[in-house]
N, C-alpha and C positions, 0 to 999 in steps of 0.2 A: 824431366823432373826439375823442381825448383831446388835452389841452394839450400844449405842447411838452415836450421832454425825452426822457429815456431811456424812460420809460414809455409814451410816445406811440409810439414806434418799436416797441416789443415788442408793445403792445397788451396784452390781458387774456390771460395764458398759458393759463389753463385754461378760463375761461368763454368766451373767444374774443373777439376784437377786435369792437367794436360793429358793424362793417359789414366788407365784403370789399373797400373801397376803401383800398387800401395807402397808407401815408404816403409823402411826397415828401422827396427828399434837398434838401439846401441850395440846389441849382441849379434846383429845381423840378422834375426829372425823377422820374417814378414809380419807386418801388423795388420792381422785379419780379424782383429776383435770388433764386435758391433759398435764399440765406442769410438772406433777409428773413423774420423771425417771422411776419409777415402771410401771406407766400406758403406758408410751411410749414404754417400753421394751415389755409389754405384747401385744400392738397393733402389734409389729413387729412379734411376735410369731404368732398371729392371721393370718396376711397376709401370713406368711409362710405356715400355715396350710391350708389356701384357696388354695394357688397355689399348695400344695402338692396334694390335693384332685383333682384339674384340671389335674395336670400331671398324676395321676393315673387313671382319666377317660379317657384321651387320650390313655393311655396303654390298657385299658379294651376295648375301641372302635376298636384299632388295633387287639386285639385278635379276638373279635367278627366278625369283618369285614374281617377277613383273611387276612390282610395286614402286619401281622408280618412276617419279612424275615426269621425266624427261627434262626437267630444268635443274636437277641436280640440288635443289634446295628446298628446305622445309617451308611449306605453304606456298611455294612458287612466287614469292613476294621479292622484290628487289631489296637487297641488304641495306640496312640504315646506316647512316653515316657513323654511328657509333661502333657498329660491328666492323664496318670497313676500316676504321681507325685503329682498333684493336688488333685486327689481323695484320694491318701495316707494321704495328710495333712488334708482333710476333716475327715477322719477316726480317724487321730490323735486327732483333736478338739473333736470329739465325745467321744473318750476315756477319755479326759480331763473332759468333762461333767460328765462322768461315774463315775470317781474318786471324783469329787466335790459332787455328789449325795450320795455316800457311807461315805464320810467324813463329810457331812454337817449336818444340822439339821433335825428334824423329817419329815418336808415337803420336799421330795426329787423329787416330780412329775416335777417341772419345769426344773431341770438340765437333768432329764431322757428324757423328751419330746425333749428338744432342742438337746441332743445327738442324739436321733432317727432321728431328722430332718436333722442333719449333715450326718448321714448315707444315708438317702434318696437322699441328695444332691450327695454324692458321687456316688450313682447308677445312677442317672440321667446324669452323666458324659459319662456313657457307654451306657445307654439303652435308645435309641432314635429310635423307629422303624419307625415312620412315620413323616411327616412334622408337623401336629399339635403337636406331643409330642416335637419335636425339639423347636417349637415356644414357647411352655409353659415352657420348660426347661430354654431357653434363658432369657425369661421374669422374671423367679423365680430368676435365678442366678443375673439378673441385679438389680432388686428390692431389694433382700436381701442385696446386696453390697452397694447400695446408702442408704438404711435405717439405716444399721449399721454405715456407714459413718457419716451421719447426726446426729445420736444418740452419738456417740464418740466425735464428734466435739463440740456437746453441753456440754458433760461432760468436755472436756479440756477447754472450755470457761469459766467454773465456777472455774477455778484453779485446778481442780483435775487432777491426772495423770492416766496413765494406766501402769500397771505391765507388765512384760516381756510376760507373758501368754496371756494377753488381747491384747497386740499388736500383738502378733503372730496370734491369731485368726482374728484379723482385716486384717492382711497381707493375710490370706487365703481368705477373702471375695474379696480382690482386685485380687487375682488369679482367683477367680470365675469371676469375671468382665472381665479379659483378656480372659478366656474361651469364654464368651459371645461375645466378640468383634471378636475372632477367627471364632465362628460359622457364625457370620454375614459376615465376610470376605469371608468365603467358600460359602455361599449363594450368595453373590454378584458376585463371579466368575461364577456361573451358574453351578456348578457341578451337574451332574445328579446322584440321589442316586439309591439304589437298590430297591427302592419302586415303580420303574417305571413299566409300564404295559409291556413293551416289550424291547428287546435288539437287536442291530443291529446283522444279521447273519454274516456279513463279517467285520472284523476289519478294522477300517479306520484310515488313519494317522492323529494324533492329533497334531495341531498346538500349541506346548506348549511354554511358555516363562519361565523365571527364576522366574518371580512373580508368575505365575501359579502353579509352583512346590513348591514353597516356604511353610514352615510350619507356624505355629502360631507365634512363637517367632522370626523366620527369617522375617516375615512380619512386626512384631511390631518394630524390630530393624533395619529394611532395610538391613539385612546382606545378602539378595538375590543379592545385588549389589556387594558384595566383589569380585567374580570372574571377573567382568568387571573392577573393580578398579585395581586389581591386573595385569590384561592384560594391562590396560592403563599405568601403571607405567613401565611395560617392554618394550613397543612399541607404536609407533603412531597408533592410532586407525584409521581404515577405516569403511566405512558404513557396510561392510560385517561383521565387529567384534560386531556390536551393536545387542544384543539379539532381537529376535522376540517379538513382542507385543502379548498380548492374543486376542484371537478371538473377545471377546466383546469390545475390544479397537479399532478394525479395523473400518475404515470409511464405509466399506460396511455394516458392522452389525449395526452400529449406524443409518445408512441411512435406512435400512430396518426397523428397530424399529420405527423410526419416521414417515416413510412413512405410515405404517400400522396404527399407532395412529392417524395421521392427516387425513388419508382417513375416518377412523371411525368417527372421530370428525366431518368431513364435511357432512358425511351422517346423523349423529345425529341432526346437526344444520339445514340440509334441512328438516328434518321431524318434528323438534320441533320448528323451527324458532328462535332459540338462535343465538346471535352474535357470530362470531368467536373469539377465544382467543388462540393465540400461546402460551402464558404463561401457561395456563392450560393445553395444549397438551404436553408441555414439561416436566411439573411437573408429569403427569400421566405417560410418556414414561419413566422418569429417577427417578421414586418416590424412589426406593430402595437405589439407589446411594445418592439421596438428603437426606434422612433419615439417612444413615449411616454416612455422613459427619456431618448432625446436631447433631447426638449422639456424636461425638468427640468434636464439638463446645461447647456442654452443659457440657461435662466432664471438659474441659479446663476451662469454666467459673466458674464451681463449685470448681476446685481446686484453681483457683486464690481467689475466695471468701473465702475459707478456711484458706488461707496462714496467713491474719492478725490474726486471732484467735490463730493459733498455735504460732505466734510469741508473742501474749500476754502471753500465757501459758509458753512459754520458758523463757521470760523476768521476769515473776512473780517468776518462779521457781529458776531463777539465783539469785534474791534478797532474797530468803529465807535462814534463818540462818542455819536451819537443812534440809539437802537435801537427798532425797532418790535417789541413783544413778540409780535404775531401773527405776524411773519415768523420770529421764533426758534421759536415753537411749530410752525409749519408744517415748519421745518427738522429739527426733533427728531421730528415725526411721520413725516416722509419717511425719516429715518434708521432710525427703528424699523421701518418697513414694508419698506424694503430689506433690513435684517438678518433680518426674518422670512421674507421671500421667499427669500434666501440659504439660511437654515437648513432650511426645509421643502423647498426644491428639492433641496439637497444630500441630505437624508434619503431623500426619495423616488426620487432618482437611484439611490442605493445600494440601496435596498430593491427597486425594480423591476429594477435589474440583477442582483441576487443571485436574485430570484424567477425571472426569465427564464432565468438562467443554470442555475438548479435544473432547469428544464424542458429546456433544451439538453442538460445533462448526463444527465438521465434518458433522453431520446430517443436519445443517442448510445449510452449504455451497453446500452439495450434492443436497439438496431440492431446492436450488436457481439455480444451474445448470441445474437440470432436468426441473424445471419450465420454464427456459429460452428457452429450446429446444421445449417446447409445448405452447409457448405465441402465441396468435393470433396477427394479424396485429394491431388490435386496442390496445392490451397490449403492444406491442412494441412501440407504439407511446406514451403511458403513462409513460413509463420508458425508459430513455436513456441509452446507453452503459455505460457512465460514472457512472450514479446512480447504475445500477446493479453491476459494479466493487466495488463501495462503500458499497452495501449490503453485499457483500462478504468479502471485505477487511477491512471494518470499523465495520459494524453493527454485522455480524457474529462473528468476532473476539473479539468484544467487549463483547458479550453475553457468549462467552467462559469463561471469567473471573467473571460472574455474581453471580456464585454460592458462593464464598467465600464472597462477599458483602451482599448477601442475608442473610447469617448465621450471619454476622455481624450486620445486621439490627435488628435482634431479640435478639442475645446474648449481644450485647453492653448495650442496656436498662436493660436487665437482670442482667449484670455485675454491672450496676449502682445501680440498686435496692439493690443487695446483699450489695455494699459498704455502701449505705446509711444506711441500716439496721444495719450493723456493727457500724457505727458512732453513731447511737442512742443506740446501745447497750453499747458502751465504753463511751460516754459523755452525754447520755440521753438528757435533755433539752438544753444543751450546744451546741448540734449539730444543732439546728434549726436556729441560726442566721448564721451559715456558710453555710447554703443552699442558702441564698439570693446572695452572689456573685458567688456562683456556678451557680445559674440559670442565672445571668447576663452575666457571661462568655459563658455560653451556647448560649443565645440569641445574643451575640456579635459575636459569630463564624458564625451564619447563614448569616448576611450580608456580613461578611467578606469572606465566602465561595462563596456567590453569586457574589461579586466583583471580586474574582479570576476566578470564571467561566466566567464572562464577558471578563475578559481579555484573558483568554484562548481562548474563541470563536473568539475574533478579531484577535488572534495570528494565529489560524488555518485558518481564511480567507486570511490573508495576506500571509501565508505560501502556501495555494492553489494557489494564484496568481503567487508567485514566481515558484512554481513547474510546473505550466501550461506554463509559459513563458520559464522556463529552458527546459521542454520537447519539445517546438517548436524549440527552438535554437539547440538542439542536433539533431533533425530530419532533419534540415535544414543546418547542419554544412558545408556541401559540397559546397553549394551556397555562405554561409557566408565567407568561406575561399577563394573562387573563387573570390569574390567581395572585399575581404579585408576590411570586416565589422566587424572584432572581437572586437575592441574597442568600436564601438557604441552599439553592443548587450551586451557586457559585462557590460557597464555603465547602460544599462537598467535592466539587471538582479540585479546588485548591489544596484540600487535605490529601487528595489522591496525588496531586503534584508534589506535595512536601515528601510523601513516601518514595515517589520516584527520586526526588532530588537527593535523598540520602544515598542512594546508589550511584548517582551521578557523580556526587562529591567524592565518594570512595574511589570509584574508577579513575577519575581525573587526577586525584593525588597519587594514586598507585602509579600511574603513568609518569608522574614527575620523578617518582623514585626509579622508575625503570631508564630514565635518561642517565642517572648516574651510573647504572651498571653498564649502559651502553658505551659511555665515555671513559669508564675507568678500566674497562676490559683491555683496550689495547695498551693503556698506560702500564697497568700491573704486568702484563705479559711481556711488553718490551723491557721493562725494568729487570724482571727475573731472567730474560734472555741475555740481556747485556751483562748482568752479574754472573751468570753461569759462564758466558764466553770468556770473561776476563779471568774467572777462577781456573777454568779449564785450559785456557789459551787455545782453543779451537780454531779461532779466526781473529784476525787483527780487528780492532775496533777503530777502524778509520772511517773517512767520510763515506765511501762507497758502501761499505758494509752497514753503517748506522742508518743512512737514508734508504738503502734498499729494504732494511728490517721494517722501518717505519711505514714506507709505502706498501709493504706485503701486509703489515698488521691492519692497514686500513683496507686492503683487499679482504681480508679475513672478517673484518668487523661486520659487514653486511650479511653475510651467511650466519655468523654465530647469533646476530640479533634476530634474524628472521626464521630460523629453523624451528624454534617453539611455535611461533606464529603459523608457519606453514603446516606443522603437524595439527594444529587447532583447526585451520581452515580446511585441510583434507577431511578430518573427522566431520566437520559441518557439511562438507560436500557429499560424504558418503551417507550422512543422515537425509539430505535432501535427495539424493538419488533413490534411496530406499523408499521414501515417502511417494515419490512420483511414480515409482515402478510398481508399488502396491497399488496405486490406484489405476494404472494402466492395464494391469492384468485382472481387474474386477470383472465380474460377470456382466454380459451385456444383453440387450434385449435380443431375443432369439428372432432371428429373421424368419418369415414365413417363406412361401415360394417366391420366386422371382416375381417382381412387379411388371413384367412384360406382359402386354395386351394380346391375349391369343386371337389368331384370325377367326373371323366369322363367329364371333362370340359376344353377346351384349351384357354378360355378367360382369359386374364391377366389384361387388362384395360377395364372398361365399364363405359361410362358417358352417362346419358340419360336426355334429356330435362333439363339441368342444366344451372343455372346462376351463376356468381361469381362477386362479388365486394369487393374491398379492404375496403370500409366502409359499413358494413352490414346494417346500418340504412338508408343510402343514396339511393336515387331512381336511380342514374346514375350507369349502371352496366359496369364492365370491361370487361366481356365476356358474351355473349348472346346465349341462345338455343344451347348449345354444346351437340351434340350426337356423340358419338364415341365408337368403339369396336375394341379392338386390341387382337389378338391371339397370343399364345405362338410362338417365334421365328420369329415373323413378324417384318420388318424393315419398320418403318414409318417416312416419312420426312415432316417437317413443314416448309414451306416457305411464304414469304409475303414481304410486303414493311416495312420500319422502322415504328415502333409504331402500327403495325397491331395486336398485341397481341400474337406473338409467344412465348416469354418468359413467358408471363402470363398464357398461357395454361400449360406450364410446372409447374409453381408455383401452378396452380389450381390442378393439379395432385398430386403435394406434399402436398396439403391441406394446403398450406400457405395462399391462397386467400379465405375468407369465402365464403361458397356456400350456396345456399338457396335450392337446391334439387339436388338428383340424382347421385352422384359420389361414385363409388365403385372401389377400387383398390386392387387387389390381389397380394400377394407375396411381397417380400422385394424390396427396391428401391435403386438405385445408381444414384448420381446426379452429373453432372460436369457443373460447371457454366462457363458463358462466361469469366469472369475474374478469372484467377488461383488464388487459395488459398493455400498458402504454410506456414507451420509451421516451427519454428526453430528447427533444428535438422539435422540428416543424411538424405541422399537420401533414405535409407532403411526405416527409420523411417516414412518418408512421405508417402512411398507406402504401408507399412503394416499397418499404421494407428491403432496401437493397437491390430491388429489381430496376432496370432500365426504365425511363420514363416513356410511356406510350400515351399521348393526349386522348386519344379516342378511347382507349380502355380505362383511362384515368377519369375522363368525364363521366363514362358509363358507371363506374363504380361509386362516385360521389352522388350521382342523381339517384341510383337504385337504393342508396342508403340515406336519402333525405338529407344529405349534408350541403346541398347547395346554397340553401338559404343561410345556414349557419356560417359558411365560408364567406359569404357576401357580407356578412355583419361583422367579421373580424376585421381588426384594423390592417392586418397585413395579408388577408386572404388566406390562402393554404400555406403561405409562409409564416404563420403565426407561430410563435414558439409556445410548445406545451410546457408548462412548468413541471418541476420535480413531482413525479407520481401523479401528473395531470391535475395539479392542484387548481389551474384556472379553467377547467373543463368540468362540466357537469357529468353525472353518471350515464345519462342518456347520450351525451356527445361522445364520450369515450368509447361507449359499446357500439355506436354506429360508426366511428373510425376503426374500430377493431373488425367490424363486419365488412367495411369497404377494403381493409386489407386483405381480407380473404377472398373477396369477389376480384380483386386486381391480380391476384396470384395465379388465376385462371387454371385451378386445379381440376383433377377428374371427379373426385369425391369430396364433398363438404360435410364435415361433421360439426353440427351447430348445437351447443349445449346451452338451451334456454337463452337464447340471445335477446329476447324480448322482456326480460325480467326488469330491466333498468329503465324502460321506456313506458310511456302511459298507452293506453288502449288505442287511441287514434293513431300515435306514431307506430305501434306495433302492426296495426292494420296496414299502414303504407308499406313498412318494411317487409311484411310477409308477401303482399301482393307485388310489389315492385321488385324486391331483391330475390326472394326464394322462387316466386312462381314466373317471374319475367326474366330478369337478369340471369337467373341460374335454371331457366327452363330446360336446357339441353344437358345440364349436369345432374349427377346423382347426389341427392341431398338426404342425410339422416339427421332429423331434427327432434331434439329433446325439448318438450315445451308443456307448460302447464295451462296454456290457452286452449280450452277444449273447442272454443268457436273455430279455430284454425284446421281442426282435424277432418272436417268434412272434405277439404280441398286436397288432402293427400291421397297418394295411391294406396297406401297401406298404413296401418296402425300396429304397432307392437305394444302390448300390455304387459309391463313387468311387475312381478311380485315375488319377494324372497330370493332375488338373484335368478329368476327363471323366467323365460318368454311364456307366460301363460296362455296368451291369446294374440292372434294376428290376423289381420283381415281389413276389409273396408269398414267405413264408419257405420253404415247401415247394418251390415252383417253381424257387427259386435254388440249391437244394442238389443241384447236378450236379456230377459229378467234373470236376475241372480248372478249374472256373471260379474267379474272383477271390473270390466270395463263400464258396465251399467251402473255399478255402485260409484265409480269414479265421476261419471257425468252426473249423476244424482247429487252428489256431495258438491260438485261445482256449481250446479243449479241452485242449491239450497243457500250457497254462500252469496250468489248473486242476489237473491231476493232479500238478504239482509241489508244490501247496500241501499243507499237513498235513491230517489226516483231518477234524478238527473244522471247519476251514474248508471243505473239500470237501463235507462233509455239509450245511453250511449252504447252500452255493451250489447243490446238487442239490435240496435241499429247496424253496429259493425258486424254482428253474426249475420244479420238478414242481407246484408250487402255482400257478404262473402257467399252466402247459399245461393243468392240470386245471380251472382256473377257480375253485378252492376256496382261501380263505384260511386259513392256518394260526391256531391259537388266540391266538398272540401278537398277530397283526395284528387279528384279531376284538376282542381285549381293547382295542387301541388305538382302533379305530373306534367301540367302544361305550362309551367313557370318558364319565363323567358331564359334563353341560354346564357349562361354567365361566362365570362372570360377568366380562365384560370390565371391567378396573379403571378406575374413574373417580374414586376416592379420592385424597386428596392424599397425598404421600409421607410415610411414618411414620419412615423413617430417611434419613440422608443419601444423596444421590445420589452417583454416581461423580464427576461434574464439579461442583465447587463454584461457587456463585454468586460473581461478584467483589464484593468489599467496596466499598461507596460511602459517602463521608462525607456526612452530612446536616447541615445548619444553618450556623451562623456558625463558622468554623474560626479566626477571630481572627488574631492575628499569628503563631502558632505555625508555619505553613508557612514564613513569610518568615524567621522567627528560625532554623528549622532550616536553610533554604537558606544563610544567611550562615554559620551554625556549622559546617555540614558542609563548605562550601567554604573555611573559614578566610579569610572575605573581609571582616573588619571594617576592614582598612586601606583596601582599594579602595572599599568603601562610604562611609567618611568622606571619602576624597578625592573621590569623585563628588558628595557633598552640598557639600562646600566649594567645589569648582570651579563647581557650579551657582549657589550664593549669590553668588559672586564675578562670575560671567557677568551675573546679574540686575542686580547693583549697577551694573556698568559700561553695561548696556544703559539702565538708568534715567538714569545719569549723562550718556549721550549725548544723550538727549532733553532732559534738564533744561538741558544746556549750550545747545542751540539755543534754548531758550525764553528763557534769561537773556541770551545773547549778543545777541539781537535787541533786547532791552529797552535794554541799555547800549550799543547801537551800536558794537561792536568791529569791527575791520577784517575785510575778507573773508578775508584770509590766516589770520589768528588763528582765525576761526570755523571755516573748513574744516579747518586743521592740527589743532586741538584735537579736533574731532569724529572725525577720522580716527584720531588716536593712541588715543582712548578705545574707539573701535569695534575697532581691531586687538588691544587687550588683552581686549576681550570675546570676540574669536575665538580667542584663546590658550586661555582657560578653556573655550570650547566644546569644543576639542580635547582638553584634560585630562579634562573630564566624559565624553567618549565613550571616552577611553583607559581610564580607571578603570572604566567600564562593561563594556568589552571584556575587561579583566583579571579582573573579578569573575566574568564568564560563563564564562571559560576555566577558572579554577580550580574553579567548581562543576561544569562538564562533566567534568573528570577526576575530581573526588572522587565524583560521582554514579555514573560509569561503574565506578569501582572497587568501590562498594558493591552495584552490580547484579551484577557478577562474582561477588562474595562470596556474594550470595544465591542466584544460580543453581547454582554450582559445589558449595556446601556443602549445598544442599537435599537431603532424602532422596527416595528414588525415589517415594514415595508422593505427593510434591507434583507430579511430572511426570505421575502416572497420572490425578490429579485436576484439573489445570490444563491447558487447551488450549495447545498450542504457539503458536497464533496470538495468544493473549493476551501470552505472554511476548515474542514478536517485536514487538508493538505497543510495549511498554516500551522495545525496543532499538532500535526505528526511529523511528516518529512522535513518541512522547513524548520521547525523547532528542533528536530534532531541535528540538522545542520548548524543551527546556532548553538546546541549543546556541545558538539564534539568537534565539527570541523573548523568553524570561523576562529575559536582561540588560537588552535595550533596553526591556522593559516597566517593569522597576523604575526605569531611568533616567527614562522618560517619567512614571512616578509622582512621583519626586522633583522633576523639572522642573515638572510641573504644580503640585504642591502649593506649591513655593516661589514660582513666578510668581503664582498666585493670592493668596497671602498678601502678598506684596510690592505686588502691584497694588492690593489693597483698602487696605493701609496708606498707599500714596501718595495714592490717591483720597480716603481718609478724612482725610489730613492737609491736602490743598488744599481739599476740599469735604466737609465732615463729614456732609452731608445723605445722601451715597451709602451710609453705613452703615444708613440706614433700609430701603433696598432691599437691601443686601449680606446682612445678618444673616438676614432671612427667606428669602432665596434659598439661603443656606448650609444652613439647617435643612431646607428642603424637598429639597435635593439629598441630604443624608445620609439622609433618610427614603426617597427613590427608590433610592438606592444599597443599602439595607438589603433593600428589596423585590426588587430586580432581583438581587442576588447569589445568593440561594438559588435563585432560579428558573432563572438561566442555568447555575448549577452543576448542578442537577438535570437540565436539558434536556440538557446536554452529556454527562452520563453515560448518558441513556437513548439 
């Protein structure tokens, strides 16, 4: 045992007391209370012993179960230098315990056992043969580090210090914690260990990313980004320079994980009758990632909570007359470690939350897209296209940010609880009255947040109205300019912007009031606490107490400010989850029998006694008593009057119309609609439609659809861009591109809904012969057509009337007097006789050619045209759609200068800078007053009164700073919107032909929203940060000039990092 005094009772905090025999109180009784440091240190040893036994049991189970890999290490890989260094440190600590045992008292059992525990910890860094062993080892390292940290924090809180050896041992505990984090990171990447049952016989190419290959310290410090940063400094980055993402970050992988979890949940729900819960599925699916981010959030909260206690110990040490420099160095080292843990934990918390949020967003977007393809007709009625777009663009995107707020939802109350505990520890009963204004400010924030939410909702409604009208105006710009209606429609859009601007102004001004509440809260609370402490005399108002309370109140300020906003965000996330979940559980198209092709069967389409109705619950049927059987390679034509059910029969075969019985479709389907569907992109992209490029099949598709001459005449061949909605293509060209897409898909069954309606008779004959009868000769084709002249070439004809198949058979068999088909042919021939002679001759010639099976010379000429070379050259002239201009390099101060000049915001900018300078001055004055008042021993009333007055003045300048920032943003929003309207309505029509409407809408929506909300407060943040950094360095340089030795190199390095990151982030955001 040590001698008498405080040190005897505490024992040796880090190295452990010399024995487990706890000290005695003055009356001779043993001190066995939980508050005794000796008992606490013994409990830590017990926890270590239990975990050591669990780890040894896992090793024994690995040996008995035959799962030891023979190398004794996880993965069989050679330990990295970092693990070897940590294990060497553990052995060094064990050696220190051994020295303490031989130099200490007679009872040396405690240091010997603790030394052996450190040796076992060093071994556990290398020996992890199975997953259970790894899990127990990680738990051991984590608990050991956290318990020692809590124990040492309590020692520091009592005013005692740690010597260099003790601080070094504590540092090794933090290294163990980093090893635990590294193990979790490797597990989250999904690496497969050597304990797997099998290995692939053939090596596969691994899609590696820089993050995937990064080591422990590279991941902790984000140094795996250095190659990209160096490359970004040397050149302008392109998309090809951005490193690949890891497999688990790919949308396909995230979608697969969520799809399996959601299907399993739906099956369990169907069996148990439980309600659906999308949140529960997401938690189960991404539980590991959520737990890792939560661990980082907990470590950050813990580091923040310990900081005021370290500050208390440091201030108390600085006021001691006799100082042990070893204690001071240990306090500085502990403060450095705590701030390092706080910074790294916060960065990794945000990084992992955003990374997991990206996976959640990708999974939900993919699930919504997949669900949309499978929605039944009733499901499509319940959800409009605009609502589905909102599910993807708003709800899924919002849920991608939910993880950060979820961890804030529990870490903020925990941080608040730690801070309240610290206040009670520092002020005792004097902290109780200070909780009253704290609670009041908390409750005031809730209605204030609700008020802001109401303004935000009204602003969003007004913004939706403006964007809806803007979209309609842009889509109709050709008519507007043709009729010279620019001023009228511009006035309409500007009036909607004025209504939106009202709620924007209210929102920004209320945020300025919120700044006063945020800065006044710690001022009022601290003043009340100081006053109560002075009156009650519960604690001395010395430097250590005052500055500890100030630091603790700053720790409390963040959760108090964000708790109402967290509640609001949780409500919004719940709404988004409910909306997406309601969509995902909608009825789907009922799948028929499996599409597997039966052996020795030529049947491709089979429908027996089937009824179809768009509304499955209604009695009226769209199609009745459908019986149909189509063999492989058969060409079946469907004809009938308008509204007879021709297209509905194709929809039934596609299973778009709900059926009540009997439909079976074998093989893959290709569908060509009556109205051509063209996506924005090149001609080749529209034909390939995501499939790999096959030159032979591609040439066959464009030749059979008579596109070869068109592609030859395009400026860029098949790389010619198709304008928005195919504006630079004729109706016939779009229809032939759509038909070529179907041919290229190489499906088993082709459903063609009147594909010749958009082309002339001559081209229709070419398409029918070259495409339907030749290119698709071995395919099953179901053709809806009004061209009677083609019916003679089909294998069978279906005549539709009133939603029923009235007749079916060959052309000659159906031409009986009085039948529906005979009436249809007669009506067609009557219409032909009404045409002019030239047209009639062309129709007769085309029909005669098809009946005789001989092609006219014009068709032969088209079929025998020379082979064309598919264009792979780069464009020689400008495409129709111009690429968006992107600024590269350092833009300097010009954008900010333009921002202020266009908005005419010189006066608000100067006011904001002045208010920030005065706010910073008064903040420094409040802290300086506390330091001076303590030294000159002023009365408590004067100390608290002067501090409160100075703080109130600083709050007033905080409001003025936010007020001027809001005014600057409002002036800029109005000025830039006016400029946007000038540019749009005064632009020539060629601008709208070459610029996608989506690009213009982006400027009027998301970019303008950033201009409205983000840029004003971003400028205020830059002004605030710059002034605070300068003033802080000046004050510290005045008090302690040695700080400039560190501050100047740090400033230079920060400027260098800023230059590197600015160009990289600019280019990345543009791509």
